[in-house]
C-alpha positions, 0 to 999 in steps of 0.5 A, spaced: 789 936 930 784 937 935 780 930 937 774 932 933 778 934 927 782 927 928 775 923 927 773 927 921 780 927 918 780 919 919 773 918 916 775 922 910 782 918 909 778 912 909 773 914 905 778 916 900 782 909 900 775 906 899 774 910 893 780 908 890 779 901 890 783 900 897 780 896 903 780 901 909 776 898 915 781 901 920 785 906 922 791 907 926 794 914 928 801 914 928 802 921 929 798 927 930 801 934 929 799 940 923 798 933 919 795 927 921 799 920 919 794 914 919 796 906 917 790 904 914 788 896 914 788 892 911 790 895 905 796 897 909 797 904 906 800 910 910 795 916 909 797 923 910 792 928 912 792 935 912 787 941 911 785 943 904 789 949 904 795 946 905 798 947 899 805 944 900 802 937 899 803 937 892 810 939 892 812 934 897 809 929 892 813 932 886 819 932 891 819 925 893 818 922 886 824 926 883 828 924 889 826 917 889 828 917 881 835 920 884 836 914 888 835 918 895 833 914 901 826 917 901 819 914 903 815 912 896 808 914 894 803 907 894 804 905 887 797 902 887 794 909 886 795 915 882 800 920 885 796 926 887 793 930 893 786 927 894 781 932 897 775 930 901 770 934 906 775 939 907 782 935 907 787 934 903 790 926 903 796 923 900 797 916 900 804 913 901 807 906 902 807 903 909 814 900 912 814 896 917 819 899 923 826 896 923 829 893 930 832 897 934 828 903 932 833 908 934 838 909 928 845 909 929 849 916 928 853 914 923 847 911 919 843 917 920 849 921 917 850 917 911 843 917 910 842 925 910 849 925 906 845 921 900 839 925 901 843 931 900 847 928 894 840 927 891 838 934 892 844 937 888 841 934 882 834 937 883 833 944 881 826 947 884 824 954 887 824 953 894 825 958 900 832 960 903 833 958 911 832 965 912 825 966 910 823 960 915 827 964 920 823 971 918 817 967 919 819 966 926 821 973 927 815 976 925 811 971 930 815 973 935 814 981 934 807 980 934 804 979 941 797 978 939 800 971 936 804 969 941 801 972 948 803 967 953 811 968 951 814 972 957 818 978 955 825 975 957 824 969 953 821 973 947 828 977 948 832 971 948 829 968 942 829 974 938 836 976 939 838 968 938 835 968 931 838 975 929 845 974 932 845 967 929 842 968 922 848 974 922 853 969 924 851 964 919 850 969 913 856 972 914 859 966 912 857 967 904 853 962 903 857 959 898 855 952 900 848 953 900 844 947 896 837 944 897 836 941 903 830 937 907 829 943 912 827 939 918 830 932 918 829 930 925 828 923 928 821 924 927 822 925 920 827 919 919 824 912 919 828 906 921 825 901 916 827 894 914 829 897 907 834 902 911 833 909 914 828 913 909 826 920 910 819 923 910 815 930 910 819 933 905 814 939 905 819 943 909 825 943 903 829 950 903 836 952 901 842 953 905 848 950 908 848 942 909 849 944 917 842 947 917 839 940 916 845 937 921 842 941 926 836 938 926 839 931 927 842 928 933 848 931 935 853 925 934 850 925 927 854 931 926 861 928 927 860 923 922 858 927 916 863 928 911 866 935 911 861 938 916 863 945 919 862 944 926 863 951 928 857 953 923 853 947 926 853 949 933 851 956 930 845 952 926 843 948 932 842 955 936 838 958 930 834 951 930 832 951 937 830 958 937 826 958 931 822 951 933 821 954 940 818 960 937 813 956 933 811 953 939 808 959 942 804 961 936 797 961 939 794 957 933 800 952 934 797 945 933 802 941 935 799 936 941 803 938 948 806 944 944 806 949 950 810 944 954 815 943 949 816 950 948 817 951 955 822 945 955 825 947 948 827 954 951 832 951 956 835 948 950 836 955 947 839 957 953 844 952 953 845 952 946 847 960 946 851 959 952 855 954 949 857 958 943 858 964 948 863 960 952 866 957 945 867 965 943 871 966 949 875 960 949 
């Protein structure tokens, strides 16, 4: 969110908390991307704020409650208020438990893999309609095909991303999809909290279906070595696909991620490295 939106979103979150009987005299910005994450004090609530047209927040609440009931390592909604989406001044607001960070903040690869394995186990008990990972890939492909939506992306890089999305999707799909299941969708380190209660996943609005390796591709590389039964070749393909997909989104002219364009340039190098390594692996 832009600075002016952050101020309005913060005021909306504080007013919402106050209307529900929670004392919110101060707010600390914890994360600012397409959504705003705020720690409200002294009530100590984590408020997630998005434009009111973000229809995924209700889905995220439903998933969090289902997964918590299944014993999965996910962050919980604040128990003091009704678990629903609150709307105020053009923003949608959800209220969550705030967790004190653990020390150290970095989660060891084996613990990361174990938490993701537990999340996947819980997800296998849940039957909800979600898009397939290829639907998310298609969104990135449409963005790349529309130069008006991504005008600053150089032609050579557009071709690299387009080819990588097409080739990696085909390679993954040719495996048959027999192992597809419900996934987090983006379980990168920013969506796994190191808390005193252990690692907890957040940001469940990106759930989709696909192989577990698609989720593992978002985790640190070392975590993939600790996940039981992970197909390392498939994981390499999913990682190349993931880098191409998230890099494409950074070139959207309407991208709201702060410093997104710098990341887009940096991540292009990750795509080149991932594709180059796959080519070397194929030759060997």
